[in-house]
C-alpha positions as CSV (number, residue, x, y, z in Angstrom):
1,M,0.0,21.8,25.7
2,R,-3.4,20.0,24.7
3,R,-4.3,16.7,25.0
4,A,-4.5,15.7,21.6
5,D,-1.4,17.5,20.4
6,R,0.5,15.2,24.1
7,L,-0.6,12.0,22.3
8,F,0.5,13.1,18.8
9,R,3.7,14.1,19.8
10,I,4.0,10.4,22.2
11,V,3.9,8.7,18.9
12,Q,6.3,10.5,16.7
13,F,8.8,10.4,19.9
14,L,7.9,6.5,19.9
15,R,8.0,6.4,15.7
16,Q,11.6,7.2,15.8
17,G,12.6,3.6,16.5
18,R,14.1,4.1,20.3
19,L,13.0,2.7,23.1
20,L,12.1,5.7,25.6
21,T,11.3,5.4,29.3
22,A,8.0,7.1,30.8
23,Q,10.5,9.7,32.8
24,T,12.0,10.1,29.2
25,L,9.1,10.9,27.9
26,A,7.8,13.5,30.2
27,S,11.2,15.2,30.7
28,K,10.3,16.2,26.7
29,L,6.6,16.4,27.8
30,E,7.2,18.4,30.3
31,V,4.7,16.4,32.6
32,S,4.6,13.6,35.3
33,Q,5.3,10.0,34.3
34,R,2.5,9.4,35.7
35,T,0.7,10.9,33.0
36,I,3.2,9.4,30.5
37,Y,1.5,6.1,31.9
38,R,-2.3,6.9,31.2
39,D,-1.7,8.5,27.8
40,I,0.9,5.6,26.7
41,Q,-2.2,2.8,28.6
42,D,-4.9,5.5,26.6
43,L,-2.9,5.2,23.1
44,Q,-2.9,1.3,23.2
45,L,-6.6,0.7,24.3
46,A,-7.5,2.7,21.0
47,G,-4.9,0.0,18.8
48,T,-2.2,2.3,18.4
49,P,0.7,-0.5,18.7
50,I,3.0,0.5,21.4
51,E,5.2,-2.3,22.8
52,G,6.8,-1.9,25.9
53,E,6.4,-1.7,29.4
54,A,6.4,0.1,32.2
55,G,10.3,0.8,34.6
56,V,12.0,-0.5,30.9
57,G,10.5,1.4,28.2
58,Y,8.4,2.1,25.2
59,T,8.6,1.8,21.4
60,L,6.0,1.7,18.1
61,R,6.0,-1.1,16.5
62,R,7.5,-1.4,13.3
63,D,4.6,-2.0,11.0
64,M,2.3,0.9,12.1
65,D,1.2,2.4,9.0
66,L,1.8,5.7,9.2
67,P,3.3,7.2,5.8
68,P,6.5,9.0,6.2
69,L,6.7,13.0,5.5
70,M,7.8,13.4,1.7
71,F,9.5,16.3,1.0
72,T,12.3,17.5,-1.7
73,R,15.8,18.3,-0.4
74,G,14.6,21.8,-1.0
75,E,11.4,22.0,0.1
76,L,12.8,20.0,3.6
77,T,16.0,22.9,3.3
78,A,13.3,26.1,3.0
79,L,11.4,24.7,5.8
80,V,14.2,24.1,8.6
81,L,15.5,27.2,7.6
82,G,12.3,29.0,8.0
83,A,11.7,27.2,11.1
84,R,15.3,28.8,12.5
85,L,14.5,32.1,11.3
86,V,11.4,31.9,13.4
87,R,13.2,30.6,16.3
88,A,15.7,33.1,16.4
89,W,13.5,36.1,15.6
90,G,10.6,35.5,16.5
91,G,7.8,35.8,19.5
92,E,8.2,33.4,22.6
93,E,5.0,31.3,20.8
94,N,6.4,31.5,17.8
95,V,9.8,30.1,19.6
96,H,8.0,27.4,21.1
97,G,5.7,26.1,18.0
98,A,9.0,25.8,15.9
99,N,10.5,23.6,18.1
100,Q,8.2,21.5,17.9
101,A,7.5,21.2,14.1
102,L,11.1,20.9,14.0
103,Q,10.8,17.9,16.2
104,R,7.7,16.6,14.2
105,I,9.2,16.6,10.7
106,E,12.4,15.1,12.3
107,A,10.0,12.2,13.7
108,V,8.6,11.4,11.1
109,L,11.3,11.9,8.1
110,P,12.2,8.4,6.0
111,P,16.0,7.6,6.9
112,D,17.5,9.1,3.6
113,L,16.0,12.5,4.4
114,R,16.7,12.6,8.1
115,N,19.9,12.5,7.3
116,E,19.6,15.4,4.7
117,F,17.5,17.0,7.5
118,D,21.3,16.8,10.1
119,S,23.0,18.2,6.8
120,I,21.5,21.4,6.6
121,L,23.9,24.1,7.9
122,L,21.8,27.0,7.5
123,Y,21.8,28.8,10.4
124,A,19.9,31.9,12.2
125,P,21.9,33.2,15.8
126,G,19.0,34.8,17.8
127,Y,21.1,36.2,20.7
128,R,20.3,40.1,19.7
129,M,16.5,39.5,19.9
130,M,16.3,40.4,23.4
131,P,14.0,38.6,25.3
132,H,11.1,41.3,26.3
133,L,11.1,42.4,22.8
134,R,9.8,38.4,22.4
135,S,7.0,39.1,24.4
136,R,6.3,42.7,23.1
137,L,6.4,40.8,19.7
138,D,3.5,38.4,20.9
139,M,1.9,41.4,22.8
140,L,1.7,43.1,19.7
141,H,0.0,40.2,17.6
142,M,-2.2,39.4,20.3
143,A,-3.5,43.1,20.0
144,C,-3.9,43.0,15.8
145,K,-5.4,40.0,15.8
146,T,-7.9,41.0,18.4
147,Q,-7.8,44.9,16.8
148,R,-7.1,46.2,20.5
149,V,-6.4,50.2,21.2
150,T,-2.3,49.6,22.2
151,S,-1.0,52.6,24.3
152,F,2.9,53.6,24.5
153,S,5.7,56.0,24.6
154,Y,7.7,56.3,21.9
155,V,11.2,57.1,20.9
156,R,11.9,58.7,17.3
157,E,16.1,58.5,16.0
158,D,16.0,62.0,16.8
159,G,15.3,61.4,19.9
160,E,11.9,63.3,20.3
161,R,9.4,61.0,22.5
162,S,5.7,61.1,22.2
163,E,3.0,59.3,23.7
164,R,0.9,57.4,21.4
165,F,-2.6,55.4,20.8
166,V,-2.2,53.5,18.0
167,W,-4.6,50.4,16.2
168,P,-2.3,48.2,15.9
169,L,-2.9,46.5,12.1
170,A,0.5,44.0,11.7
171,L,3.9,43.3,12.7
172,V,7.2,43.2,9.9
173,F,10.2,42.0,10.3
174,W,12.9,44.4,8.3
175,S,16.5,42.8,8.5
176,G,16.9,42.5,12.5
177,V,14.3,45.1,13.4
178,W,10.6,44.2,13.9
179,T,8.7,47.1,12.9
180,L,4.2,47.6,13.8
181,T,2.4,49.0,11.3
182,S,-0.5,50.9,12.8
183,W,-3.0,53.7,12.6
184,C,-2.0,56.5,15.0
185,E,-4.2,58.2,16.9
186,L,-2.3,61.1,17.2
187,R,-1.1,62.0,13.6
188,N,-4.6,60.1,12.1
189,D,-2.4,58.4,9.3
190,F,-0.4,54.8,9.2
191,R,2.7,54.8,11.3
192,D,5.4,52.4,11.5
193,F,6.8,51.8,15.3
194,R,10.7,50.2,15.6
195,L,9.6,47.6,18.8
196,D,12.8,47.9,20.2
197,R,11.8,51.9,20.8
198,M,8.9,51.2,22.5
199,D,8.3,51.6,26.1
200,E,5.3,51.2,28.3
201,V,3.6,49.1,26.2
202,A,-0.1,48.1,27.6
203,I,-3.4,46.9,25.1
204,Q,-6.3,49.0,26.2
205,E,-10.0,47.6,26.7
206,R,-11.0,49.8,23.2
207,T,-11.3,47.9,20.4
208,F,-10.9,50.0,16.9
209,N,-12.7,48.9,13.4
210,P,-11.0,50.4,11.0
211,K,-12.9,52.0,7.9
212,K,-12.2,52.1,4.1
213,G,-8.3,54.5,4.0
214,Q,-7.2,52.8,7.8
215,R,-6.9,49.3,7.3
216,L,-3.6,47.6,6.3
217,E,-4.7,47.3,2.8
218,D,-5.1,50.5,2.2
219,H,-2.0,51.4,3.1
220,L,0.0,48.4,1.4
221,R,-1.4,50.4,-1.2
222,K,0.5,53.1,-0.6
223,V,3.7,51.8,0.1
224,V,3.4,48.5,-2.6
225,P,2.7,49.7,-6.2
226,S,1.9,45.9,-7.6
227,G,-1.3,44.0,-7.1
228,E,0.4,40.9,-7.3
229,E,2.9,42.0,-4.7
230,R,0.2,42.5,-2.0
231,R,-1.9,39.9,-2.6
232,E,0.9,38.4,-2.1
233,L,1.4,39.5,1.1
234,L,-1.8,39.7,2.6
235,A,-2.5,36.1,1.9
236,P,-3.1,33.7,4.8
237,S,0.3,31.8,4.3
238,A,1.9,34.7,4.4
239,S,0.8,37.0,7.0
240,Y,2.1,36.7,11.0
C-alpha cells in the first residue's frame, strides 16, 4: 500500500469517532506499530487534528472540516452491491480494492446513511470462485492492458483439447462464468475462451498491436448490433 493511501485510511478510521490504539490501526493496515506512530506524528505536524497518545489511543477531533459523502439511498445500495459482487467474482486485486472501497465509504458516511449501509440486504456469495481463477483473472487482465500474447491449453465442451496463442482483448463476466475475448492466432479470428477451461496459462514476452478488423471494437460490432450499446460497453467506467 502506498504511504499516501495509508495516511488517508488512518484518517478515515479515526473519523469514525472511536478511540483506536496504534496496535488496532497497525493490525487493520498490516504494518508495524512504529509505522503507525510515525504516520500519526506526520499527520499531526501537517495540521490534522488527531488527539490522543501512545498507549492510550487516538481519535479525530469532531470539528475537523471534512464534508461527508452524500449519496442517495439508491446510489449507496448500488455501490455496496457492486463492491460485494466484485468481492465475490473478481480477481485478487479487485477483492482487495472492493474491501478498501467499502471501508472508505462507510468511514465517511453521515450517521443516517451509515445506518442505511448496515441494512443493505443484498449479498453475492463468492464460494464458487476458486482461488486459482482469481489469480488467473488478474494475470489475464494484465495481459489485456499490456497487450501481451498469451498461451494456454484449452478444453472445449466436447472434450477436445488444443494449444492456443491469443491476443487478449477483454474479460467478460456471464452469470458466474468469466470469458476471455481475444484474437486467436490458430483460427485467425475472434474467439471467446472460458477461464475455467484453460490450463498452463502463460504470458509471453511477445506483444501484439491489433489492426483494423482485429480490435475489440470490431468484435463488438459483430456481436452487439446497437451502436449506443457498443459505446456504453467501451466507456471507461464500464471497462474491467
